[in-house]
N, C-alpha and C positions, 0 to 999 in steps of 0.2 A: 299178412294175410293168414300165417299159422296163428297169431294172437285173434284174428276174427274168427277162426275155425274153432278155436279153444272156447271162445264165448258162446258158441251155438252149442257146446257139449253139454249135456243135462247129467249131473252126477246120479241122480235117483232112476235115470232111466238106462243108462250106460248104453247107448245106442249109435246109430251112424249120425253123420254131420252131412250138409249139403248147403251150398250157395251158388246162386244163378250167377251168370257173367253179368247181367243187368244190375242186380241187387249188389254184388260185389264192386262193381265199377263205382257205384253210388256210394256206397260206405267207405270204400279207400280212395274215392276223388281220382281216378285212373281210367283208362280205356278199357271196354270189355276184353279186347284181345289179351291185355295183361293178365288176366283173371285166369283164363284157360293155360297161359305159360306158366303162370305161378303154381297152379295145381300140378301140372307136369313136373316141375322142379321140385316140390315137396314129394311127390311120391318117388321121384328119382332118389332122392336123399335117403327115403325110408320112413318119412314122416306120417306118409298116408298110404292106404291101401284102399283102391277102388274095389266096391262090392257090387257095384251096378251101374253101367254107363248112362248117358243120357238115353232117354225114351219116352213114349207116348204112355200116358196114364190111361186109366178105363175112361176118362170122359174125353179122351180125344186130344188135351192139351199136354205141352211139353213137359217132362220132369227133368230137374237137374239130377247129375251123378251124384251116387252114393258113396261116401268115403267113411273109411274106419281109422280112427286116431291111434297110431300105435304105442303112444305113452299113456293111454287111459284104458280103463277097463270097458270090456265089450261085452255085453249080456252077461256079465258075471266071470267071464275069462280075464286073466290078468293081462297087462300090456306086453305085447311081443318085442318092441323096440327093435323095429329093423334097421332103426338109423345106426345102432351099434355094429351091424354087420355092413357098414356101407364100404365098398371097394376102394375109394378114393377116385373115382372117375368123376370129373367136372361135368357138371350138367351143361351140355350143349342143346338150345332150342333146336327142333325141326325147321329145315328150310322149307319154304314153300315150293312147289312143283308146278312149273308155269307151263301151259301148252304152247305148241307152236304157233298158234294162232295169237295168243297173247304176247308172246315174245314179239311177233311182227307189229302187233298194236303198239307194245310200249316202244319198241326202236323207232318207229315211225313218227312218235310224238316229238314235239319241238322243245328243247331244254328251256325252262324258265331261268331267268336271272334273278337272283333274290335280292330283295329291297330291305334294309335294316329298317326298323321301327323309328330309330332316333333321327333318321335323316328323312323320313318320307314327307314329302311335301304336304303342307296344311298353312292354313292361315294362322297368323298370330295378331296380338294386340295393336302391333305397330302398323301391320298391314290394313287395319279397318278404321276408317274415320269415326270420328267421335261422336257425331250426328248421323249414323246409318239408320238408312229408311227401311222401314218395316216390309215384307213382302205383302201381297194381297191377303193373304191367309192370317197375318198377324203374327207369324213365328220368327223368331230371330235368325233365320237363316242368311247367311251373306249371299248377297246377289253381285254381279260384275259392277255395278254402280257404288258398292259398298266398299269395295277393294280399291285402294289407292295406288297397288303396286302389285305385280304377280309375284307369287312367292317363289323362293328358289327351288327348281327342280333337280333331279338327279340327272347326272349325265352319264355317257357310256364309260367314262373313266372312273366314276364313283360306284359303280356295280360290278361285282365281281362275277365271273361264269362260274365258280366252283363254289360251293358251300362249305364253309368252315366251322368247325364246333369252338364252344366257347373255352375249351381245355386242349392243352398240345396232345398231340397224337400219343397214344400210349398211356397217358397217364390215369385215363379212367375206361374202365371197361362198360359198355353199354349194358351188357347182362349182369353187372354186378348188382347184388341184392344184400344190402347190409343186415337184414333180419335172417336170412338164410345163412349168410357166412357167420353171425353169432351162433346160430342153432348148431353148425357144422362144428364150430369150436367146442361147443357144449358136449356134443357126442363124442369127439375124442378126449374130451376130459374125462367123461364117464368111463370110457374104456381103459384110459391110464389109471383111474381109481380102482377099477375092479380088478386089474393086474395087480396092483399094490396090496388089496384086500387078500388076494389068494395067494399071494407069497407070504403075507403075515400069517394066513391060516396053516400054510404048509410049515413054516417055521415053528408054529405053535404045537403042531401034531408031532414034529421031529423031536421037540424037545420033551 
């Protein structure tokens, strides 16, 4: 996400950057909801500063929010590097607030039992006769006469009532972002290097 915004920054203009949720989801191959959360995350760690929120343009069409990259020049002004002042607080995405009507509706929904894709009932080569008759439309879709035996279906014992993740609990944080993790480590590194440079400068002045 941060690399995509860096690519939208023009060195000769030194202006703001913007990216819509739809275009960002297409470029990064993710959901539009993740784009908004990543913008909030980058702003929390000090890599972005919002200049103008989403709004309607003069033609009545929606316009994306405008952001300033804190590690780049902006209209002749030097980078402000807000990420160097990061307080150390980890970003937590805002939880959606449900109304009482939504809570009642969600509580009334019947819980669905998940079915794994690997054991989903389907016809195999062994279930279809060698000389299968085509349908009236001429396609190769299987009909009841072409199937020699019913495929094995899932039973109640094969379906769990609780969806489990692919990794053990606690080994992977769903909010973990490797790019932001690297950027935070880079910010801490710059802070330490600045301290070392200041100490060397003070020693040289004292000498």
